[in-house]
PQR file with spaces between the fields and no chain letter, atoms N, CA, C, O and H, PARSE charges and radii, in Angstrom:
ATOM       1  N    UNK     1     161.805   21.322  128.313 -0.4000 1.5000
ATOM       2  CA   UNK     1     162.664   21.062  129.500 -0.0000 2.0000
ATOM       3  C    UNK     1     163.788   22.049  129.356  0.5500 1.7000
ATOM       4  O    UNK     1     163.762   23.033  128.617 -0.5500 1.4000
ATOM       5  N    UNK     2     164.896   21.641  130.233 -0.4000 1.5000
ATOM       6  CA   UNK     2     166.138   22.528  130.515 -0.0000 2.0000
ATOM       7  C    UNK     2     166.949   22.400  129.139  0.5500 1.7000
ATOM       8  O    UNK     2     167.412   23.369  128.538 -0.5500 1.4000
ATOM       9  H    UNK     2     164.917   20.842  130.833  0.4000 1.0000
ATOM      10  N    UNK     3     167.051   21.114  128.741 -0.4000 1.5000
ATOM      11  CA   UNK     3     167.879   20.959  127.381 -0.0000 2.0000
ATOM      12  C    UNK     3     166.924   20.686  126.118  0.5500 1.7000
ATOM      13  O    UNK     3     167.280   20.107  125.092 -0.5500 1.4000
ATOM      14  H    UNK     3     166.675   20.326  129.229  0.4000 1.0000
ATOM      15  N    UNK     4     165.763   21.162  126.355 -0.4000 1.5000
ATOM      16  CA   UNK     4     164.810   21.149  125.066 -0.0000 2.0000
ATOM      17  C    UNK     4     164.779   19.794  124.539  0.5500 1.7000
ATOM      18  O    UNK     4     164.901   19.574  123.334 -0.5500 1.4000
ATOM      19  H    UNK     4     165.474   21.633  127.188  0.4000 1.0000
ATOM      20  N    UNK     5     164.592   18.711  125.566 -0.4000 1.5000
ATOM      21  CA   UNK     5     164.702   17.284  125.197 -0.0000 2.0000
ATOM      22  C    UNK     5     163.475   16.644  125.803  0.5500 1.7000
ATOM      23  O    UNK     5     163.371   16.794  127.021 -0.5500 1.4000
ATOM      24  H    UNK     5     164.493   18.889  126.545  0.4000 1.0000
ATOM      25  N    UNK     6     162.502   15.942  125.177 -0.4000 1.5000
ATOM      26  CA   UNK     6     161.336   15.281  125.926 -0.0000 2.0000
ATOM      27  C    UNK     6     161.624   13.729  125.824  0.5500 1.7000
ATOM      28  O    UNK     6     161.384   12.961  124.892 -0.5500 1.4000
ATOM      29  H    UNK     6     162.586   15.820  124.188  0.4000 1.0000
ATOM      30  N    UNK     7     162.221   13.487  127.081 -0.4000 1.5000
ATOM      31  CA   UNK     7     162.544   12.063  127.484 -0.0000 2.0000
ATOM      32  C    UNK     7     161.479   10.944  127.167  0.5500 1.7000
ATOM      33  O    UNK     7     161.781    9.818  126.771 -0.5500 1.4000
ATOM      34  H    UNK     7     162.415   14.111  127.838  0.4000 1.0000
ATOM      35  N    UNK     8     160.263   11.370  127.379 -0.4000 1.5000
ATOM      36  CA   UNK     8     158.940   10.435  127.360 -0.0000 2.0000
ATOM      37  C    UNK     8     158.714   10.293  125.751  0.5500 1.7000
ATOM      38  O    UNK     8     158.613    9.154  125.295 -0.5500 1.4000
ATOM      39  H    UNK     8     160.018   12.285  127.701  0.4000 1.0000
ATOM      40  N    UNK     9     158.644   11.256  125.002 -0.4000 1.5000
ATOM      41  CA   UNK     9     158.563   11.097  123.572 -0.0000 2.0000
ATOM      42  C    UNK     9     159.526   10.350  122.965  0.5500 1.7000
ATOM      43  O    UNK     9     159.295    9.520  122.086 -0.5500 1.4000
ATOM      44  H    UNK     9     158.726   12.182  125.373  0.4000 1.0000
ATOM      45  N    UNK    10     160.790   10.666  123.484 -0.4000 1.5000
ATOM      46  CA   UNK    10     161.986    9.775  122.806 -0.0000 2.0000
ATOM      47  C    UNK    10     161.666    8.291  123.234  0.5500 1.7000
ATOM      48  O    UNK    10     161.559    7.376  122.417 -0.5500 1.4000
ATOM      49  H    UNK    10     160.978   11.340  124.198  0.4000 1.0000
ATOM      50  N    UNK    11     161.540    8.161  124.449 -0.4000 1.5000
ATOM      51  CA   UNK    11     161.378    6.690  125.038 -0.0000 2.0000
ATOM      52  C    UNK    11     160.231    5.831  123.999  0.5500 1.7000
ATOM      53  O    UNK    11     160.425    4.684  123.597 -0.5500 1.4000
ATOM      54  H    UNK    11     161.627    8.905  125.113  0.4000 1.0000
ATOM      55  N    UNK    12     158.994    6.681  123.671 -0.4000 1.5000
ATOM      56  CA   UNK    12     157.905    5.923  123.009 -0.0000 2.0000
ATOM      57  C    UNK    12     157.705    6.218  121.804  0.5500 1.7000
ATOM      58  O    UNK    12     156.692    5.798  121.244 -0.5500 1.4000
ATOM      59  H    UNK    12     158.836    7.613  123.997  0.4000 1.0000
ATOM      60  N    UNK    13     158.639    7.017  121.131 -0.4000 1.5000
ATOM      61  CA   UNK    13     158.577    7.261  119.665 -0.0000 2.0000
ATOM      62  C    UNK    13     157.954    8.290  119.265  0.5500 1.7000
ATOM      63  O    UNK    13     157.588    8.209  118.092 -0.5500 1.4000
ATOM      64  H    UNK    13     159.462    7.359  121.587  0.4000 1.0000
ATOM      65  N    UNK    14     157.626    9.472  119.934 -0.4000 1.5000
ATOM      66  CA   UNK    14     157.106   10.520  119.798 -0.0000 2.0000
ATOM      67  C    UNK    14     155.847   10.935  120.801  0.5500 1.7000
ATOM      68  O    UNK    14     155.306   10.154  121.584 -0.5500 1.4000
ATOM      69  H    UNK    14     157.923    9.538  120.887  0.4000 1.0000
ATOM      70  N    UNK    15     155.539   12.169  120.631 -0.4000 1.5000
ATOM      71  CA   UNK    15     154.834   12.688  121.735 -0.0000 2.0000
ATOM      72  C    UNK    15     153.323   12.271  121.346  0.5500 1.7000
ATOM      73  O    UNK    15     152.531   12.447  122.271 -0.5500 1.4000
ATOM      74  H    UNK    15     155.979   12.803  119.995  0.4000 1.0000
ATOM      75  N    UNK    16     152.822   11.797  120.261 -0.4000 1.5000
ATOM      76  CA   UNK    16     151.526   11.468  119.936 -0.0000 2.0000
ATOM      77  C    UNK    16     151.421    9.864  120.019  0.5500 1.7000
ATOM      78  O    UNK    16     150.376    9.291  119.712 -0.5500 1.4000
ATOM      79  H    UNK    16     153.466   11.654  119.510  0.4000 1.0000
ATOM      80  N    UNK    17     152.610    9.150  120.468 -0.4000 1.5000
ATOM      81  CA   UNK    17     152.462    7.678  120.528 -0.0000 2.0000
ATOM      82  C    UNK    17     151.425    7.419  121.839  0.5500 1.7000
ATOM      83  O    UNK    17     151.153    8.249  122.707 -0.5500 1.4000
ATOM      84  H    UNK    17     153.459    9.615  120.718  0.4000 1.0000
ATOM      85  N    UNK    18     151.000    6.240  121.752 -0.4000 1.5000
ATOM      86  CA   UNK    18     149.924    5.821  123.013 -0.0000 2.0000
ATOM      87  C    UNK    18     150.885    5.712  124.240  0.5500 1.7000
ATOM      88  O    UNK    18     150.368    6.138  125.272 -0.5500 1.4000
ATOM      89  H    UNK    18     151.221    5.566  121.047  0.4000 1.0000
ATOM      90  N    UNK    19     151.896    5.340  124.346 -0.4000 1.5000
ATOM      91  CA   UNK    19     152.877    5.062  125.405 -0.0000 2.0000
ATOM      92  C    UNK    19     152.997    6.344  125.943  0.5500 1.7000
ATOM      93  O    UNK    19     152.848    6.542  127.149 -0.5500 1.4000
ATOM      94  H    UNK    19     152.316    4.993  123.507  0.4000 1.0000
ATOM      95  N    UNK    20     153.291    7.351  125.039 -0.4000 1.5000
ATOM      96  CA   UNK    20     153.778    8.689  125.512 -0.0000 2.0000
ATOM      97  C    UNK    20     152.476    9.296  126.152  0.5500 1.7000
ATOM      98  O    UNK    20     152.614    9.828  127.254 -0.5500 1.4000
ATOM      99  H    UNK    20     153.412    7.191  124.060  0.4000 1.0000
ATOM     100  N    UNK    21     151.182    9.270  125.560 -0.4000 1.5000
ATOM     101  CA   UNK    21     150.152    9.711  125.839 -0.0000 2.0000
ATOM     102  C    UNK    21     149.859    9.064  127.454  0.5500 1.7000
ATOM     103  O    UNK    21     149.756    9.857  128.390 -0.5500 1.4000
ATOM     104  H    UNK    21     151.070    8.838  124.666  0.4000 1.0000
ATOM     105  N    UNK    22     149.745    7.662  127.667 -0.4000 1.5000
ATOM     106  CA   UNK    22     149.395    7.128  128.763 -0.0000 2.0000
ATOM     107  C    UNK    22     150.413    7.890  129.956  0.5500 1.7000
ATOM     108  O    UNK    22     149.918    8.346  130.987 -0.5500 1.4000
ATOM     109  H    UNK    22     149.829    7.018  126.907  0.4000 1.0000
ATOM     110  N    UNK    23     151.734    7.953  129.700 -0.4000 1.5000
ATOM     111  CA   UNK    23     152.811    8.826  130.650 -0.0000 2.0000
ATOM     112  C    UNK    23     152.092    9.916  130.959  0.5500 1.7000
ATOM     113  O    UNK    23     151.596    9.980  132.084 -0.5500 1.4000
ATOM     114  H    UNK    23     152.136    7.583  128.863  0.4000 1.0000
ATOM     115  N    UNK    24     151.930   10.818  130.161 -0.4000 1.5000
ATOM     116  CA   UNK    24     151.408   12.271  130.123 -0.0000 2.0000
ATOM     117  C    UNK    24     150.100   12.118  131.134  0.5500 1.7000
ATOM     118  O    UNK    24     150.022   12.803  132.154 -0.5500 1.4000
ATOM     119  H    UNK    24     152.333   10.766  129.247  0.4000 1.0000
ATOM     120  N    UNK    25     149.213   11.282  130.809 -0.4000 1.5000
ATOM     121  CA   UNK    25     147.835   11.211  131.635 -0.0000 2.0000
ATOM     122  C    UNK    25     148.185   10.897  132.909  0.5500 1.7000
ATOM     123  O    UNK    25     147.716   11.577  133.821 -0.5500 1.4000
ATOM     124  H    UNK    25     149.276   10.725  129.981  0.4000 1.0000
ATOM     125  N    UNK    26     149.020    9.874  133.178 -0.4000 1.5000
ATOM     126  CA   UNK    26     149.363    9.644  134.512 -0.0000 2.0000
ATOM     127  C    UNK    26     150.223   10.704  135.378  0.5500 1.7000
ATOM     128  O    UNK    26     150.241   10.666  136.608 -0.5500 1.4000
ATOM     129  H    UNK    26     149.401    9.321  132.437  0.4000 1.0000
ATOM     130  N    UNK    27     150.870   11.565  134.681 -0.4000 1.5000
ATOM     131  CA   UNK    27     151.751   12.761  135.333 -0.0000 2.0000
ATOM     132  C    UNK    27     150.436   13.746  135.744  0.5500 1.7000
ATOM     133  O    UNK    27     150.407   14.261  136.862 -0.5500 1.4000
ATOM     134  H    UNK    27     150.856   11.596  133.682  0.4000 1.0000
ATOM     135  N    UNK    28     149.581   13.924  134.975 -0.4000 1.5000
ATOM     136  CA   UNK    28     148.488   14.983  134.842 -0.0000 2.0000
ATOM     137  C    UNK    28     147.653   14.412  136.269  0.5500 1.7000
ATOM     138  O    UNK    28     147.406   15.182  137.197 -0.5500 1.4000
ATOM     139  H    UNK    28     149.604   13.506  134.067  0.4000 1.0000
ATOM     140  N    UNK    29     147.320   13.157  136.288 -0.4000 1.5000
ATOM     141  CA   UNK    29     146.485   12.553  137.537 -0.0000 2.0000
ATOM     142  C    UNK    29     147.298   12.816  138.516  0.5500 1.7000
ATOM     143  O    UNK    29     146.778   13.418  139.455 -0.5500 1.4000
ATOM     144  H    UNK    29     147.521   12.531  135.535  0.4000 1.0000
ATOM     145  N    UNK    30     148.537   12.535  138.619 -0.4000 1.5000
ATOM     146  CA   UNK    30     149.318   12.787  139.810 -0.0000 2.0000
ATOM     147  C    UNK    30     149.574   14.135  140.349  0.5500 1.7000
ATOM     148  O    UNK    30     149.748   14.380  141.542 -0.5500 1.4000
ATOM     149  H    UNK    30     148.960   12.046  137.856  0.4000 1.0000
ATOM     150  N    UNK    31     149.587   15.100  139.267 -0.4000 1.5000
ATOM     151  CA   UNK    31     149.698   16.490  139.737 -0.0000 2.0000
ATOM     152  C    UNK    31     148.419   16.991  140.078  0.5500 1.7000
ATOM     153  O    UNK    31     148.418   17.879  140.930 -0.5500 1.4000
ATOM     154  H    UNK    31     149.446   14.901  138.297  0.4000 1.0000
ATOM     155  N    UNK    32     147.201   16.589  139.559 -0.4000 1.5000
ATOM     156  CA   UNK    32     145.889   16.980  140.307 -0.0000 2.0000
ATOM     157  C    UNK    32     145.747   16.292  141.733  0.5500 1.7000
ATOM     158  O    UNK    32     145.277   16.955  142.658 -0.5500 1.4000
ATOM     159  H    UNK    32     147.201   15.868  138.866  0.4000 1.0000
ATOM     160  N    UNK    33     146.050   15.284  141.881 -0.4000 1.5000
ATOM     161  CA   UNK    33     146.159   14.639  143.217 -0.0000 2.0000
ATOM     162  C    UNK    33     147.005   15.477  144.318  0.5500 1.7000
ATOM     163  O    UNK    33     146.571   15.775  145.430 -0.5500 1.4000
ATOM     164  H    UNK    33     146.432   14.746  141.129  0.4000 1.0000
ATOM     165  N    UNK    34     148.200   15.781  143.849 -0.4000 1.5000
ATOM     166  CA   UNK    34     149.183   16.557  144.666 -0.0000 2.0000
ATOM     167  C    UNK    34     148.610   18.020  145.007  0.5500 1.7000
ATOM     168  O    UNK    34     148.903   18.584  146.062 -0.5500 1.4000
ATOM     169  H    UNK    34     148.553   15.539  142.945  0.4000 1.0000
ATOM     170  N    UNK    35     147.824   18.556  144.098 -0.4000 1.5000
ATOM     171  CA   UNK    35     147.250   19.915  144.192 -0.0000 2.0000
ATOM     172  C    UNK    35     146.032   19.694  145.085  0.5500 1.7000
ATOM     173  O    UNK    35     145.778   20.633  145.839 -0.5500 1.4000
ATOM     174  H    UNK    35     147.586   18.098  143.241  0.4000 1.0000
ATOM     175  N    UNK    36     145.367   18.808  145.133 -0.4000 1.5000
ATOM     176  CA   UNK    36     144.381   18.466  146.191 -0.0000 2.0000
ATOM     177  C    UNK    36     144.990   18.223  147.602  0.5500 1.7000
ATOM     178  O    UNK    36     144.441   18.708  148.592 -0.5500 1.4000
ATOM     179  H    UNK    36     145.573   18.045  144.520  0.4000 1.0000
ATOM     180  N    UNK    37     145.885   17.632  147.681 -0.4000 1.5000
ATOM     181  CA   UNK    37     146.720   17.565  148.926 -0.0000 2.0000
ATOM     182  C    UNK    37     147.158   18.756  149.629  0.5500 1.7000
ATOM     183  O    UNK    37     147.297   18.793  150.852 -0.5500 1.4000
ATOM     184  H    UNK    37     146.331   17.238  146.878  0.4000 1.0000
ATOM     185  N    UNK    38     147.397   19.825  148.769 -0.4000 1.5000
ATOM     186  CA   UNK    38     147.702   21.027  149.249 -0.0000 2.0000
ATOM     187  C    UNK    38     146.549   21.822  150.141  0.5500 1.7000
ATOM     188  O    UNK    38     146.800   22.569  151.087 -0.5500 1.4000
ATOM     189  H    UNK    38     147.285   19.795  147.776  0.4000 1.0000
ATOM     190  N    UNK    39     145.288   21.510  149.654 -0.4000 1.5000
ATOM     191  CA   UNK    39     144.142   22.075  150.333 -0.0000 2.0000
ATOM     192  C    UNK    39     143.487   21.089  151.214  0.5500 1.7000
ATOM     193  O    UNK    39     142.359   21.263  151.675 -0.5500 1.4000
ATOM     194  H    UNK    39     145.085   20.903  148.886  0.4000 1.0000
ATOM     195  N    UNK    40     144.049   20.291  151.387 -0.4000 1.5000
ATOM     196  CA   UNK    40     143.544   19.063  152.334 -0.0000 2.0000
ATOM     197  C    UNK    40     143.656   19.696  153.978  0.5500 1.7000
ATOM     198  O    UNK    40     144.654   20.319  154.341 -0.5500 1.4000
ATOM     199  H    UNK    40     144.965   20.150  151.012  0.4000 1.0000
ATOM     200  N    UNK    41     142.532   19.444  154.846 -0.4000 1.5000
ATOM     201  CA   UNK    41     142.635   19.721  156.062 -0.0000 2.0000
ATOM     202  C    UNK    41     142.832   18.627  156.744  0.5500 1.7000
ATOM     203  O    UNK    41     142.171   17.624  156.480 -0.5500 1.4000
ATOM     204  H    UNK    41     141.722   18.938  154.551  0.4000 1.0000
ATOM     205  N    UNK    42     143.770   18.631  157.732 -0.4000 1.5000
ATOM     206  CA   UNK    42     144.221   17.409  158.394 -0.0000 2.0000
ATOM     207  C    UNK    42     143.259   17.087  159.493  0.5500 1.7000
ATOM     208  O    UNK    42     142.925   15.955  159.845 -0.5500 1.4000
ATOM     209  H    UNK    42     144.308   19.446  157.947  0.4000 1.0000
ATOM     210  N    UNK    43     142.802   18.382  160.054 -0.4000 1.5000
ATOM     211  CA   UNK    43     141.848   18.288  161.232 -0.0000 2.0000
ATOM     212  C    UNK    43     140.510   17.338  160.750  0.5500 1.7000
ATOM     213  O    UNK    43     140.055   16.428  161.443 -0.5500 1.4000
ATOM     214  H    UNK    43     143.073   19.301  159.768  0.4000 1.0000
ATOM     215  N    UNK    44     140.055   17.686  159.607 -0.4000 1.5000
ATOM     216  CA   UNK    44     138.872   17.018  159.120 -0.0000 2.0000
ATOM     217  C    UNK    44     139.325   15.566  159.222  0.5500 1.7000
ATOM     218  O    UNK    44     138.498   14.847  159.783 -0.5500 1.4000
ATOM     219  H    UNK    44     140.424   18.426  159.045  0.4000 1.0000
ATOM     220  N    UNK    45     140.342   15.018  158.850 -0.4000 1.5000
ATOM     221  CA   UNK    45     140.778   13.590  158.832 -0.0000 2.0000
ATOM     222  C    UNK    45     140.747   13.011  160.115  0.5500 1.7000
ATOM     223  O    UNK    45     140.169   11.931  160.243 -0.5500 1.4000
ATOM     224  H    UNK    45     141.013   15.602  158.394  0.4000 1.0000
ATOM     225  N    UNK    46     141.352   13.632  161.226 -0.4000 1.5000
ATOM     226  CA   UNK    46     141.411   13.406  162.667 -0.0000 2.0000
ATOM     227  C    UNK    46     140.038   13.257  163.161  0.5500 1.7000
ATOM     228  O    UNK    46     139.726   12.182  163.674 -0.5500 1.4000
ATOM     229  H    UNK    46     141.821   14.509  161.121  0.4000 1.0000
ATOM     230  N    UNK    47     139.099   14.296  163.062 -0.4000 1.5000
ATOM     231  CA   UNK    47     137.806   14.232  163.569 -0.0000 2.0000
ATOM     232  C    UNK    47     137.003   13.157  162.952  0.5500 1.7000
ATOM     233  O    UNK    47     136.103   12.653  163.623 -0.5500 1.4000
ATOM     234  H    UNK    47     139.353   15.170  162.645  0.4000 1.0000
ATOM     235  N    UNK    48     137.240   12.731  161.687 -0.4000 1.5000
ATOM     236  CA   UNK    48     136.621   11.499  161.141 -0.0000 2.0000
ATOM     237  C    UNK    48     137.010   10.337  161.861  0.5500 1.7000
ATOM     238  O    UNK    48     136.129    9.590  162.286 -0.5500 1.4000
ATOM     239  H    UNK    48     137.972   13.140  161.142  0.4000 1.0000
ATOM     240  N    UNK    49     138.232   10.079  162.060 -0.4000 1.5000
ATOM     241  CA   UNK    49     138.718    9.045  162.663 -0.0000 2.0000
ATOM     242  C    UNK    49     138.114    8.953  164.169  0.5500 1.7000
ATOM     243  O    UNK    49     137.751    7.877  164.645 -0.5500 1.4000
ATOM     244  H    UNK    49     138.948   10.687  161.715  0.4000 1.0000
ATOM     245  N    UNK    50     138.042   10.181  164.871 -0.4000 1.5000
ATOM     246  CA   UNK    50     137.314   10.182  166.304 -0.0000 2.0000
ATOM     247  C    UNK    50     135.893    9.822  166.383  0.5500 1.7000
ATOM     248  O    UNK    50     135.347    9.284  167.345 -0.5500 1.4000
ATOM     249  H    UNK    50     138.337   11.055  164.485  0.4000 1.0000
ATOM     250  N    UNK    51     135.317   10.193  165.210 -0.4000 1.5000
ATOM     251  CA   UNK    51     133.814    9.937  165.212 -0.0000 2.0000
ATOM     252  C    UNK    51     133.481    8.414  164.738  0.5500 1.7000
ATOM     253  O    UNK    51     132.415    7.836  164.948 -0.5500 1.4000
ATOM     254  H    UNK    51     135.761   10.631  164.427  0.4000 1.0000
ATOM     255  N    UNK    52     134.532    7.920  164.104 -0.4000 1.5000
ATOM     256  CA   UNK    52     134.492    6.408  163.761 -0.0000 2.0000
ATOM     257  C    UNK    52     134.563    5.490  164.992  0.5500 1.7000
ATOM     258  O    UNK    52     133.845    4.492  165.060 -0.5500 1.4000
ATOM     259  H    UNK    52     135.399    8.389  163.933  0.4000 1.0000
ATOM     260  N    UNK    53     135.382    5.808  165.914 -0.4000 1.5000
ATOM     261  CA   UNK    53     135.813    5.132  167.089 -0.0000 2.0000
ATOM     262  C    UNK    53     134.557    5.180  168.211  0.5500 1.7000
ATOM     263  O    UNK    53     134.696    4.655  169.316 -0.5500 1.4000
ATOM     264  H    UNK    53     135.965    6.618  165.859  0.4000 1.0000
């Protein structure tokens, strides 16, 4: 980071601690989800809603 400080590792006792790994995995999943939303076509969603009605 900016100050060369890993807050998650500090909170959970190191970068290899189970709690740290869980947080890192959750952040990675959230990042992948956000990248997916960048390429999501809103028109497809509206078409699916119209066909459902």
